[in-house]
N, C-alpha and C positions, 0 to 999 in steps of 0.2 A: 236416757236419751230416746225422744219419740222418733217413731218410724215416719219417713216421708210418704205422705199419702200418694196414690196413683195420679190424682189431679195436680197435686203440687209438682210431681215429677213431670207430668206432661207440659205444665206451665214453663218449668225450668228449660226443658228442651226446645219449647216453642221460642222462648226468648233467645236462646243461642242460635237457632236457625235464622231467626230475623235479624239478628245482630250482625250476621255475616254478610259480607259482600256478594257472596256467591248465591246463585239461584239454586235452592234445594226444593225439589218438587217431587210429587208421587203421581203415576200415571198407571190407570188400570189397563186391562187386557183389550178394552176398546179404543185405547189411545186417548183417553180423555183424562183431564186433570182431576184428581180427588183431594189434592193438597198442594197449596203453593206458599213460597215464602215471601216476605214483604219486598225484598229487592225486585222480584219478578214483577210485581204489581207496580212498583216505582218505575221500572223500565218501560212498561206499557202504559204507564199513567192511566190505570184502571183499579178498581177495587178487587179484592179477593173474590168476593161473591160473584162478580162478573166473569172471572176466569174458571171458577171451580165448574165441572160439568162440560166445558167445552173441549173439543178435539184440539191435539197439538197442530193438526193442519190448519185450524182456524186461527190459532193465535200466531204461528211462526210462518205461516203461508204454505200453500199446498206443494209448490215447487221445492222449497227446502225440505219439507217433510218427505216427499216422494223420492227425492234424489239423495236421501242419507238417513234422516231420523228415523224413518219407519223400519229400515233393514235393522238399525240397532236396537230398535225396541223389540223387534221380533226375536232377536238373539238373546237379549236380555230377558224376555218372558219365557224363553225356552231355557233359561237357567244359565246363561253365559255373560259373565261381566265384560263389557265393551267400552271402548273410548272412541270419541269422535270430535274433531276440530271443524268448526264452521263460522261463517262471518254473517252478520245481520246488521241491518240499518234501523236503529231506533228513532223515534221523532225527535227526541232531545239530544242524545249524545252522539247521533250519526252512526257511522260504520264502526262496528265492534267485532272482535275476534273471541270465540269462546272454545274452551276445551271442556267436553262433557264426559262425565263417567256414568255409565247405565249399570246400576247394581240390582240384582234380582231380590225381590222381598218375598219370603216364604212365610205361609201360615203355620199353625202348630203342628199340622200333618206334613209339613216340609214341601208343600206345593207352592209354585211360584204363581203368586196372584197379582202381584204389582211390579212395576219398575220405578226404583228411586233414581232420579236423575240430578245430579249436582254439576252445575255449569260455572267454571271459574273464567273471569275475564283475563285473557292473554294478549290483549291488543299490544300492549307495550313490547311484549317478548316477541310477537310476530313482526311488528315493525323493526326492532332490533335485529331480528333474524334477517329480515328482508334488506335492511341497510347494510349488515355484514355481508350478504351474499352479492350485493350490488358492488360493494367495496372489493370483495374477492374477484369478482368477474372484472372488474376494471383493472385491478392489479395484474390478473393474469393476461388481460389484453395487451396492457403495457409491456409485460415481461416478455410476451411472445411476438409482439409486433414492433417494439422499439428497436433502434440500431444499438443500443447499449445491451451487452450480454450481462447479467447479474450472475455472481458465483459467490460461494462460501467454501472456506477450507477449515481443516482441523487446525487449532492454535498450536500444536506441536509438530515437530518434525516427524514424518516426511511432508507434513501439510497436505495430506490427501484431500481431493474435492469431495464435499458431500451434498452440494447443491449447485446445478447449472440451469439457467433458464432455457426454455424450450427453443428459443429463437436461434440458439447456435447451429440448429440444423439447416435454417434458411442461409445463414451467413457463411458457414464454413463446412456444412455437410456432414458434422458429426452428431451421433446420438449422444444426447446428454447422459443417458444412462451408462453408457460405455465408459464415461470419464470418472464416474462416482466410486469412492471407496477403495482405489487401487494406487499404488505408487507410480509417479512419474507418468500418469495417463496424459496429462496436459504437456509436461515438459518434453516428452518426446517428439512433439510436433513442433518444437522451437528451432529456430536456427542454431546450430552448434555453436557459433560464435557468441550468441545471445544467452545461453543458458546459465552462465555465471551471473549475468545481471539479475536474472530473476531470484536466484539463490541468496545473492547478497541483499537485495531488496527486502526478502522475508526474513533474513537475519537481523538486519538493522530495524525491522518494524517493531521489535520488542522495546527499542529506545525510544524512536520516534512517534510510535503510535499510529503513523499513517505514512504511506510512501507512493510514489507515482514514477512509472518507468515506461520506455518504449523499447519494443523488440519486434522480431520478425516471427511470423507463424505460417506454417504451410497447412493449407486446407486439403480436403480429402481428394481434390483433384491434382495436387501436387503444385499449386499455385501459391506464391509467397505473398503474405500481407503484413504490413505494419500495424502493430497493435499499441494502443495506450492502455496500460495496466494500472488502475489507481486502487489501493486497497487500504482498509482501516483495521486495526486490532481491537476487538471486542472484549472487555473484561466483565467477570462476574462481580456480585456483591462484595466479595472479599478482594477484589482487585486483581484476581488470578486471570490471565488469558483464557478465554473460553471459545472464541471464534475469530476467523479472519473472513471478513465480508469485502466484495470489491465489484468492480465492472470491468469489462474489456470493450473497447471501441475500435472499430476499423478506421485508421487514420491513412491508409494508403493513398487516398486522393490528395489530403494535405501533403503527405511527404513527396508525391509526385509533383504537385503544384510547386512547392518550395524547390525541388531540383530543377523543374522547368524555368523558374524564375531566376535561379542562380545561373542558369545556362544562358537565358536571355540577357542577364545583367552583364555576363562575361562577354556575350557577342556584341552588346552595346559599347562596353568599355574598349573592345577590340577595334570596333568601327570608329570610335573616337580617337584611339591612338593613330589609326590609320589616317584619319582625317587630320589630325594634328601633324602627323609626319608629312603629309602632303602639303600642308601650309608651311610647314618648316622648309621642305625641299624647295617649293616655289620662291619662298623668300630668300633662301640662300642662292638659288639660281639667279634670281634678279640682281642681288648684290654684287655677286661674283661676275656677272655679265657686264655690268657697268664697269667694274674694276679692270677685267680683262679688255674691255674696248678701250679704256685709257691707256693700259699697258701696250696693247697692240698698235694702237695710233701713235704713241710716243716712240715705240720701237721702229716702227716704220719710217718715221721722221728721222730718227737717229742714223738709220741705215742709209738713208737717202743723203744726209749731210756729212756722213762720217768722213769722206775724202775732201770734199771741197769746203766744208765748213765744220771743222771739229768742235770749235766753242759752241755752235748752235747744237751739235750732236750730244755734247756733253750735258747740256740743259734738259735736252729730251730724255738722256738716260736717268738724270736725277729725278725727272717726274716718273720714269718707271720704277725707280726705287720707292718713291712715296706711295705709288699705287700698290707696289707689292706689300709696303708695310700696312696699307689699309686692309689687304686681303689677310694679312697675318694677324691684325687685330680683329678682324671679323671671325678667324679660326678660334682666336682665344675666347671671344664671348661665346662661341657655340660650346667650347671645351668647358667653360665656366658654367654654362647652363647643365652639362653633363656632369659637373662636379669633377673634371679631369684637367683643370686649369693648373698653371705654374704658379706656386705661391712661395713667398719668402717668409715662412713661419717663425715667429719669435715673440717673446713675452711683451705684450704692450698694454697700455692703460687706455681704456676706451674714453674716460673722462678727459684725460689729458689730449687725446687725439681730436675730440670734439672742440675742445678749447682752441687747439692749434689751427683747425679748418673753420673756426667759426666765421672770420672775416671773409673767407673765400665764399661760405655758404650765403652770407648776408648779400654780396653783390651778385650773386647767382639768382636772386629772387626780387620781383618787383618791390617798390616801396609801399604798396598797400598790404603787404604780408609782413608781419612782424615775427622775428624768431626768438622764442623763448627758450632758456636752458635751465634744467633742473638736474643737476648732475652730482652724483656721489663723489664727494672729495677724498673719500677713503676706499676707493673702489679697488679691489684686488686686480691684479694683471690676469690677462687671458693669452693663451697662445693663438696668435692670429697674424695674418699678412696685413700690415697697416694700410697699404696702399688700396687693397681689396675692400677693407672696411670703410675706407674713405669714399670708394666708389659706391658702397651700399648705401651710405648716409646721404651722399649728394644725390643719388638716383631717387631716394625717398623724399627728400626735401623738394627736389624739382617737381616731382610727381604731385606733392602736397600743394605746392604753389600752383601748379596748373589746375588743381581741382578748386582751389580758391578763386581763380580766374580774376576777374577785376573788382570783385567786392573786398571789403575789409575783412582780413582774417589772420590766423595766428597758426604758426607751427611750432610745436613744442618737442624739443629733445630731452629724453630723461635716461639717466643710466642708474644702476642699482644691482643688488645681489637678492636672489629669491631662492626659496625652496621649491623644487619641481618634482611632483609626483607623476605616477604613471597616468592618471586621469588627465592632467593638464597636457602631458606629451601627446597623448593620443588625439587631442583637439586641435594639434598644430600640424602644419605642413611639414614634411620631411621627419615624421616620427622616427622611422627607421630603428626601432627598438632601442632607443637611447636609454641610458640608465637614469634612474631616479637620484637626485641629489641637489647640490648647490650649483646654481647657473648665475652667470652674469647676464643681465638683460639691457637691451638698448631699444627705447621706444622712440618713435617718430609719429607723432599726432598732429593732424591737421584739422581745421573747422572748414573744410571745403564741402563740395556736393554730396560726397559719399558714394557708395556703389550699390547697386542692386544685386540680387543673388546671382543672376546670369553673369554679370561682370565679374563678381567675386570669385566665381568657379573658373574664370578664364584667363585671370591676370597673370598667371606664371606659365601661360602656354607661350612657346616661342612664336614671335612675328603677330602676336595679339596686342593690339593697340587701340585706345580710344582717341589718339591724336591724329589730327589730319596728315602731319608730316612725320609721324613716328615711325620707327623701325621695328618696334616690338620686340627687341631683345633685352631691354633694361632689366625687367623683373624677373625674366628667366634666368639671366646671368645672376642676379641677386640670389635666386634660389640655388643655383649651381654653387656659388661661392659659399653659402651657408652649409650646403650638403658636404663640400670639402672640408670645413672646419668642425664637422660632427655637431652642428647646431639644429636649430629649428626656428620656425618663424610662424607666428599667429597673427592672423588678420581680423579685426573687428571694424564693420563699417555700417553705417546707417545713412539712408538717403536724407539729405538736408541737414545732417548733424556733422558728419565728417568721418574720418578713418583713422584708425590707429594699428601701426605696424609694430610688433614686438619681436625682437630677434633675442634668441637665448642661446648662450655659449657655455659649454662646460668650463669649469675653473681650471681643470687639469687636463690639457690635451698634450698629445705628444708633439714636440716641436721639431720641425724639419727646416732646413736651410737650403735655399735655392742656389745651387752652384754655378749657375749661368750667369749671375751677376759678380761672382767673387773675382776679384783681381782685375775688375774692369778700370779701376782708378789707378792701378800699379804702373809703374813706369815700364816702358817695354823693355823685355831682356831678349836677348838672341836665343832662337830656338836651337835645341840640341838636334842635329840633323839625324835622320833615320828612316825607317821604312814605316809606312802606315798600310794596316790591312783595311780597306774600305769595303764594307759589306751592306748593300742596299739592293732591294728587287726592282726599284724604279730606274731605268736606263738613264733618264734624264737627270735625276738626282745624281746617280753614280758619275756621270760625266761632269756635272757642274762642280761637284765636291772634290773629285780627283783633280781637276784643273785648279782648283783653289789650293789644294794641299801641296800640288807640284809648285805653285807660284811662291809658297811658303818656304820651299827649299826641301821638301819631302820627296823621297821615292814612294811610289803609290802601288800598291797591289790590289786588285778589285775582285769581289765575288758577289754572285747575284742572289745567294741565299745561304742559309746555315750549312748544309751539306757542302756547298762549294766553298765555303770559308774553312771548314775543317780540313779539306783536301789541300788548299792553298797553304793553311798554316803548317800542316805536316810537312810540307816540301820546303817552306821558307821561314819557318817559325824561329830559328836562330837569329835571323837579321830583322825581325818584325819588332819594332818598339812599342806599338800600341795597335790595338784593334778598335776602329770606329764602327759600332754595330747597331744595325736598325733592329727593332724589337718585332715588329709584325712583318713577317714574311712567309711565303709559301715554302712547301717541302719541310724546312725546319726553321722555326722562329728563333728570335733572340735568346729566350730563356734557356732552350735546348742547346742551342750553340755555345752559349757562355759555360754550361756545365760541361760539355764535351772539351772545350778549350782548357778549362781548369784541370780536367782530368789528364790531358796531355801535358800541360805545364801550369802547375798551380800558382806560379808567379806571373802568369800572363797578365798584362795591363789591357783591361776593356772599358771603353766609354760607350754607354748606351745613348743612341740618338733616337728621338721619337717625339710625336706631336703630342703625347699624353706627358703627364707630369712626373716630377721625380719620385714622388711618394709611390705612384703606381709601378714605376720601374723598380724601386726598392722591394716591393711586395713581390714583383715578378721574379727578381733573382737576387742573390747575395754574392759579394765578392766583387763588386764593380769598383773601378777606379774613378769613375767620373759619369756624369750625365749632362746632356745639352738638349734642349727642346727645340724641335723644328717649328717654324723656320728661324734661322739664327743669321746674325751678322758675322763677318769673317773676323772681326775683332774678338767677339766672344769666343769662338771656336779656337783662335789663336792662343788666347789667354788660358783656356782650358787645356789645350795640348802641352803648352809650356809647363803649367803646374804639375799634370800627370806625369810627364817624361821626366822631370826633374825631381820628382817624389820618389823617395825610396820604396821599393816593392812591399816591403813590410808594413809601410804606412798607408797602403791602399786599403779602400774599403772592404 
């Protein structure tokens, strides 16, 4: 094998140097080029001959030479290898960054005679480095100035913090370094009632992968804040939990705003209730004043004619009775609105009820309105008061007819059975936490003018009416009747299209019977005489009822409240046949009085007398012998007393 000649070796090295993209040059002690590579010539767009012999300052510029290159050449010529980064703008390629290595060149005696300079283009690296720095600066700015606090935790219990962004100092006053690497450094600042929330959230994070919760945190000044904590579980390439990252956001203002909104809403609702109560009181006062005016006028006329013209006085007294019945009816409507009306509950079929009242409904509406029936012939029975159901249908049909007015229109009545879920019940009036299940429904739909939102929200308010001569008690009474039947009502209406009322009633309701009507058709029987203890806190009622009982042939003892009744019964209990007891009284009410009477004599016969219904009386107390609702006719009281007194004690309620 032949040895490579020195020239061939030189040519080989020259080829390698020129094939590289780096600038490879040799500079003498006078800072002049003695050898240059092709890439340098190409960068300056000149020949090798034009560069050799020229100084570095002439080629790169004296400013760059004086401010960096000269000192590095001096160190290199002194025998020390050095590096240097600089930027330079070339004619063709523009601004470029270079990293230069200055390597001392020694002769055979070991003396440094030249500097070998290799310059590598690092523009892309510098740009990447600058972009990375800008990104890092941007991220640090966001972390330190944003309202969101970034954190990371260990993936395993006790979940110690290993990073918290610096902006926690501005928001809560804590040094982020004091929270790192220790157990419970964060949890100790939480509200004691909320610590378990965070622990549970961290435990469930392994299953859910992410979690979000809200809790209270105390800052370094002792002020409590509401915090939103959202976290994500990070896993490694093998799917094992490696880290928990998340952020904290102070949501105190949002929570305070929500609380303020709820407080304002409650205040608005309170004001609306007061307004509704004012309207109710005004309406009741108006109607009662009219009735009282009639009663007082006819009573005055009866008093004047009582001696001289008894027949005329009797007519005036009859009118007093009619006005009193109107007042009683008004009270019943108000009690129906409150769900406290007196009902005769028994199994009825709503389909049959509608068929039976069909003719009456037709004659109650004008001829331009047609009545259509779509009734389920196999409808199950429902426990309800048939007269009250008829009143509901009549009210809704008449209201639908008024909505149609003089145009041609249709009212459709439909019955059926439906499955009712919680979502449906929550969309109705009178949800009252009714149970899900099968309900019977009754629809009354009209093709009238419909209602806007404002009207729709007010239709069940007492004394609200859109009719010029309306009293405004019809729909509120409907609502009260449905409430007493443990049902609900849903209203859908669109202006110009019409309105649909859907009433839903449960299939199985507890049946109650109204004792006030029992025995009304029976033939009159002679009353067993005895003593009645009459208890009422109203002196006028006490006087009137005692006179009535005496006219029936009873001896009457009176008491003004429960305590008084107990004393009277202790003294005269042996001769008292029955106690007629008011429910609502001062000092001691009817419920407590009944319990004490039963303790004295468990066989005592007690009839409750109240303006509320029998169902409320039954809930109020047990062991009653009877119930009568105020106001009542003498015949109803007479029949009830006859029944209770003639009934064996063991058969009483």
